[in-house]
Steps between C-alpha positions, in 0.01 A plus 500: 500500500812349653846659494624286207200595285549867586871481418432325168235753396735784592774350280264450205364853546854634483568319171165623361578861597844486335358356178221757484736789573717384207199499266470124463179299495449234767294189545468287814442130446174376650641154586850388601549200274845556355676735742401821321356777718511798263552582136649840414499628143607803300196636315538494123802423284852532639790422270435169330241365747133594517394569859800326664424345838646309790338273757591535865489297815511741795649402835522723805740465789474653845839387636751588227857375531751692289811288450792601277285776348217269393175358633463124482139387521423129516240365263360151497611293201141504369477883514843539343420261215175684426685824431842384383442163338502414132242626251485875567597621152188707426443699820798558733431419864667665797488474875481832686582526868363788702643565846221582744622611840258534788580871504395538136185292545391719792557822311853584611403600853738277690816633659805292583829359387519280192779260404 
């Protein structure tokens, strides 16, 4: 497994752990055809919707740049259009960014100064 695969799996594992800890159900897509990596749903009725759900595209980033209090992560036009284009009335789609530092990927054992 190369570093990018490891980083991506770590990011998806983080999203999975958060969803499970909150009591949601999860489903990982078996093929990447439309930019959806995961579906997260609330089990059973909630308000006016039965089993509300969202679809997610998960990105991870090992060199985060915080500028003016926000992260700006570049997406290709194709990836952006798959998650933010027209036609998403039924199931909302979101893009989640996880920040994966080398320190976190190696279990927090690194010492040193961070910017």
